[in-house]
C-alpha positions as CSV (number, residue, x, y, z in Angstrom):
1,M,-2.6,-10.5,18.9
2,P,-2.1,-6.7,20.0
3,A,-2.3,-3.5,17.4
4,I,0.3,-2.7,15.3
5,Q,2.7,-0.8,17.5
6,N,5.3,-0.2,14.7
7,Y,4.7,1.5,12.0
8,R,8.1,2.7,11.2
9,G,9.8,0.4,8.0
10,I,8.8,-0.8,5.1
11,I,4.7,-2.1,4.7
12,P,3.8,-4.1,1.2
13,A,0.7,-3.9,-0.2
14,I,0.0,-7.8,-1.1
15,S,-1.0,-8.5,-4.7
16,C,-3.8,-11.0,-5.3
17,P,-2.4,-14.3,-7.2
18,F,-5.4,-14.9,-9.0
19,T,-6.8,-18.5,-10.8
20,P,-6.7,-18.6,-14.5
21,D,-10.5,-18.4,-14.3
22,H,-10.0,-15.4,-11.5
23,R,-10.4,-17.0,-8.0
24,I,-8.7,-15.8,-5.9
25,D,-5.7,-18.7,-6.2
26,E,-5.1,-19.0,-2.0
27,P,-2.0,-21.1,-2.4
28,A,-0.5,-18.8,-4.0
29,L,-1.6,-15.8,-1.6
30,R,0.1,-18.1,1.5
31,Q,3.1,-18.1,-0.6
32,L,3.2,-15.1,-1.6
33,A,2.6,-13.5,2.5
34,S,4.9,-15.7,3.9
35,W,7.7,-15.3,1.1
36,L,7.0,-11.3,1.6
37,A,6.9,-11.6,5.6
38,G,10.3,-12.8,5.5
39,H,12.3,-10.0,4.9
40,E,13.7,-8.6,7.6
41,G,13.1,-5.1,7.1
42,V,9.3,-5.4,6.2
43,V,7.0,-4.6,9.7
44,A,3.1,-5.3,8.6
45,I,1.1,-6.6,5.1
46,M,-1.4,-4.5,4.0
47,T,-5.1,-6.6,2.0
48,N,-7.2,-5.0,-0.1
49,G,-5.7,-2.3,-1.6
50,H,-5.0,-1.3,-5.2
51,T,-2.3,-3.7,-5.7
52,G,-5.0,-6.1,-4.7
53,E,-7.0,-5.0,-7.3
54,V,-9.3,-3.9,-4.4
55,F,-11.9,-3.4,-6.9
56,S,-12.7,-5.9,-7.9
57,L,-13.2,-8.0,-5.0
58,T,-16.6,-8.3,-3.4
59,P,-17.1,-7.3,0.4
60,A,-17.1,-11.5,1.1
61,E,-14.0,-11.4,-0.9
62,R,-11.9,-8.5,0.7
63,A,-12.7,-10.2,4.3
64,E,-11.4,-13.3,2.6
65,V,-8.1,-12.3,1.9
66,T,-7.7,-10.5,5.4
67,R,-9.0,-13.6,6.6
68,I,-5.6,-16.0,4.5
69,V,-3.6,-14.4,4.6
70,A,-3.3,-12.8,8.1
71,D,-4.3,-16.6,8.9
72,E,-0.5,-17.7,6.9
73,L,1.1,-14.8,9.1
74,K,-0.2,-15.7,12.3
75,G,2.2,-14.6,15.1
76,R,4.9,-14.0,12.6
77,C,3.6,-10.3,10.9
78,P,0.2,-8.4,11.4
79,V,-2.1,-7.7,8.9
80,I,-3.8,-4.6,8.0
81,S,-6.4,-4.6,5.3
82,S,-7.7,-1.9,3.4
83,I,-11.4,-0.2,4.2
84,V,-12.7,1.3,0.3
85,C,-16.4,2.3,1.1
86,E,-18.5,5.1,0.3
87,G,-20.5,5.6,3.8
88,L,-20.5,5.2,7.3
89,A,-22.4,2.0,7.2
90,E,-20.9,0.5,4.5
91,A,-18.0,1.4,6.3
92,A,-18.7,0.5,9.7
93,E,-19.0,-3.2,7.9
94,H,-16.0,-3.8,6.3
95,A,-14.9,-2.6,9.6
96,R,-15.6,-5.6,11.1
97,A,-15.7,-8.1,8.7
98,A,-11.7,-7.2,8.6
99,V,-11.1,-7.3,12.1
100,A,-12.7,-10.5,12.2
101,A,-10.9,-11.9,9.4
102,G,-7.5,-11.1,11.3
103,A,-7.0,-7.3,10.6
104,V,-5.5,-5.3,13.5
105,A,-5.0,-2.1,11.4
106,L,-7.5,-1.3,8.6
107,D,-6.3,1.8,6.1
108,V,-8.8,3.8,5.5
109,M,-8.7,5.6,1.3
110,P,-11.6,8.5,0.8
111,P,-14.5,7.1,-0.9
112,H,-14.8,7.6,-3.8
113,H,-17.4,9.9,-4.7
114,W,-15.3,12.8,-2.5
115,L,-13.1,12.5,-5.9
116,R,-16.6,14.1,-7.6
117,F,-18.4,15.6,-5.6
118,G,-15.7,16.9,-3.2
119,F,-15.9,16.8,1.0
120,T,-15.6,18.6,3.7
121,S,-13.3,18.3,7.1
122,G,-16.4,17.2,8.5
123,H,-17.4,14.6,6.2
124,A,-13.8,13.1,7.7
125,L,-13.9,13.1,10.8
126,Q,-17.1,11.6,11.0
127,Y,-16.4,8.9,8.7
128,F,-13.4,7.8,10.5
129,E,-14.9,7.8,13.8
130,A,-17.6,5.7,12.6
131,I,-14.9,3.0,11.8
132,H,-13.1,3.7,14.8
133,K,-16.8,3.1,17.0
134,A,-17.3,-0.5,14.6
135,A,-13.6,-1.3,15.2
136,P,-13.0,-0.4,18.2
137,N,-9.1,-1.6,19.0
138,A,-7.5,-1.3,15.2
139,D,-5.3,1.1,14.6
140,L,-6.6,3.4,11.9
141,V,-4.2,4.5,9.1
142,C,-5.3,7.6,7.2
143,H,-4.4,6.7,2.9
144,V,-3.7,10.2,1.5
145,Y,-4.7,10.6,-1.6
146,P,-2.9,12.7,-4.4
147,A,-2.9,16.8,-4.2
148,W,-5.0,17.1,-7.4
149,T,-8.0,14.6,-6.6
150,R,-10.9,16.1,-5.1
151,A,-10.1,13.6,-2.0
152,S,-7.3,15.5,-1.1
153,Y,-7.1,16.2,3.0
154,S,-6.0,20.1,3.3
155,S,-2.5,20.1,6.0
156,Q,-5.0,21.4,8.8
157,L,-7.2,17.8,8.3
158,L,-4.5,15.8,8.3
159,A,-3.6,17.9,11.8
160,D,-6.7,17.0,13.2
161,L,-6.4,13.9,12.5
162,A,-3.0,13.4,13.4
163,K,-4.2,14.6,16.9
164,L,-7.1,11.0,16.8
165,P,-5.7,9.2,19.7
166,Y,-7.1,5.7,17.2
167,L,-5.1,7.3,14.0
168,Q,-1.9,6.0,14.2
169,A,0.1,6.2,10.7
170,F,-0.5,8.3,7.5
171,K,-0.1,6.9,3.8
172,V,1.2,9.5,1.8
173,G,1.0,9.9,-1.3
174,Q,-0.1,13.6,-2.7
175,R,2.7,13.5,-6.0
176,D,2.8,17.1,-5.4
177,M,6.2,17.9,-3.4
178,N,5.3,20.9,-2.1
179,K,2.2,20.6,-0.3
180,Y,4.1,16.7,0.8
181,A,6.4,18.7,2.9
182,R,4.1,20.8,3.8
183,D,1.2,18.1,5.4
184,I,4.7,16.3,6.5
185,Q,5.0,19.3,9.0
186,A,1.4,19.9,9.5
187,I,1.3,16.0,10.9
188,R,5.1,16.4,12.7
189,E,3.7,19.3,14.6
190,A,0.3,18.2,15.2
191,D,1.8,14.8,17.3
192,A,4.7,13.0,15.9
193,S,4.7,10.1,17.3
194,K,2.6,9.1,14.4
195,A,4.4,7.3,11.9
196,I,4.4,8.5,8.1
197,L,4.3,6.2,5.3
198,T,5.2,7.3,1.8
199,C,3.6,5.3,-0.5
200,H,5.4,7.2,-3.7
201,D,5.9,3.6,-5.2
202,E,7.1,6.1,-7.9
203,Y,9.5,7.9,-6.9
204,L,11.0,6.4,-3.6
205,L,14.0,8.2,-3.2
206,A,12.8,11.7,-3.6
207,S,10.4,10.9,-1.4
208,M,11.9,8.6,1.6
209,V,14.8,11.8,2.1
210,Q,11.1,14.4,3.4
211,G,12.3,13.0,6.9
212,V,9.4,9.9,6.9
213,D,9.1,6.5,8.5
214,G,9.5,4.4,6.0
215,A,7.2,2.9,3.4
216,L,3.7,1.5,2.8
217,V,3.7,1.0,-1.1
218,G,2.6,-2.3,-3.8
219,F,5.9,-1.8,-5.0
220,A,6.6,-3.7,-1.5
221,T,5.1,-6.4,-2.9
222,F,7.3,-7.3,-6.5
223,I,10.9,-6.4,-5.0
224,P,10.9,-5.5,-1.2
225,Q,14.2,-6.5,-0.8
226,L,15.7,-3.8,-3.7
227,I,13.0,-1.5,-1.0
228,I,14.0,-2.2,1.6
229,D,17.9,-1.7,0.8
230,L,17.0,1.5,-0.4
231,W,15.2,3.1,3.3
232,N,18.1,1.8,5.3
233,A,20.2,3.5,2.9
234,V,18.6,6.2,3.7
235,K,18.0,6.2,7.2
236,A,22.0,5.6,7.2
237,G,23.0,8.6,5.8
238,D,24.4,6.9,3.0
239,L,23.1,9.1,-0.1
240,K,25.7,7.3,-2.4
241,K,24.1,4.2,-1.7
242,A,20.6,5.3,-1.4
243,M,21.1,6.7,-5.5
244,E,22.8,3.2,-6.0
245,V,20.2,1.0,-5.1
246,Q,18.1,3.5,-6.9
247,A,19.0,3.5,-10.0
248,V,19.0,-0.5,-10.3
249,I,14.5,0.7,-9.3
250,T,14.4,3.2,-11.5
251,P,13.9,0.7,-15.1
252,L,11.3,-1.3,-12.6
253,K,9.5,1.4,-11.9
254,D,9.9,2.8,-15.3
255,A,8.8,-0.7,-16.9
256,V,5.7,-1.1,-15.0
257,Y,4.6,2.5,-14.0
258,G,5.6,3.9,-17.4
259,G,7.0,7.6,-15.8
260,G,3.2,8.0,-13.9
261,E,1.2,7.6,-11.0
262,P,0.1,3.4,-10.0
263,T,-2.8,2.5,-12.7
264,G,-4.7,-0.8,-13.1
265,E,-2.7,-1.8,-15.8
266,A,0.1,-0.9,-14.3
267,H,-0.6,-3.2,-11.1
268,A,-1.0,-6.2,-13.9
269,R,2.4,-4.7,-15.5
270,M,3.4,-5.3,-12.6
271,K,2.1,-8.6,-11.9
272,G,4.0,-9.9,-15.1
273,G,6.9,-8.1,-13.5
274,M,6.6,-11.0,-10.6
275,Y,5.5,-14.1,-12.5
276,L,9.0,-13.2,-14.4
277,A,10.7,-13.1,-10.5
278,G,9.4,-16.4,-10.4
279,V,8.1,-14.3,-6.8
280,I,3.9,-15.6,-8.5
281,A,3.0,-18.7,-10.8
282,D,0.8,-16.8,-12.3
283,A,-0.1,-13.5,-13.5
284,T,-3.7,-13.1,-14.0
285,V,-5.8,-10.1,-13.4
286,R,-9.3,-9.1,-13.1
287,P,-11.2,-7.8,-15.9
288,P,-11.8,-4.8,-17.1
289,T,-7.9,-5.0,-16.0
290,E,-6.0,-6.0,-19.0
291,A,-3.3,-7.7,-19.3
292,P,0.1,-6.3,-20.2
293,S,0.9,-6.3,-23.7
294,A,3.8,-8.6,-25.7
295,K,5.8,-5.6,-26.3
296,E,5.2,-4.5,-22.4
297,M,6.4,-7.9,-21.4
298,D,9.4,-7.4,-23.3
299,A,10.2,-4.5,-21.4
300,L,9.7,-5.6,-17.7
301,R,11.9,-8.6,-19.1
302,A,14.9,-6.2,-19.7
303,A,14.2,-4.1,-16.5
304,V,13.4,-7.6,-14.6
305,Q,17.0,-9.1,-16.0
306,Q,18.6,-5.5,-15.4
307,A,18.2,-5.9,-11.7
308,G,19.4,-9.7,-11.6
309,L,15.9,-10.9,-10.7
310,L,14.9,-12.6,-14.0
311,K,13.8,-17.1,-12.7
312,R,11.8,-17.2,-16.2
């Protein structure tokens, strides 16, 4: 399959189902991927994001998750795999493994030592170039971290990245709406052909109306149709309808994210919600991530029921 041409729409960052003894549950992962891809408006599936508990997966397991999803969806929906590494050589290895497993695009997360030590624009450009050289036929997606982190990209760096011919999309999650607006403008001015996708799971409507091209969010592994409905209303300029859909999403958002940004425990709560909605049959997460408490499950049940999605 050639590299993805269309990044405009909804791209779920897929959760990774586990068996009770913490192995990758291949049948459940296949079923989830197929279900997500069956929604009109889903243009790709992303593996190995934070929602997929990527930090709990070994390199071989990350490639295996991508292989399973790509094999299940071949000919139906393209697969993006996140690259979550610390150095150039490791990132190149992961890129080659992801493409060999069936990924046609790579979501490039900042190396996490940048969160502690910071980085220069040169570091970032070298990192993207190393991944491109390792997987020259794969499109790259720039994963933008929150503005409060030391791994946050400046507007100028985002403009420079937008000019790279092999970088085709931006997954933007600044959590600072002033910077978000400036960054979108900088990318558009650098190359208006590049897709800009919100990854603000916890305030979708507010980030969708800023002139983006869709959403690449873990939340869409749980409630894809609601997020598709929201995006369609925004595209149509129907703010009344968009607000009605967001009103259904908000209690689910509050139960999953607790009023804050995504965390490991939020992804565990999402799995709890997915279980209640009948999306997955087992909500197991890998330690040290903790499963939802009874109180949290009660809140999830109420929110899922309110949305008309309760199956268990």
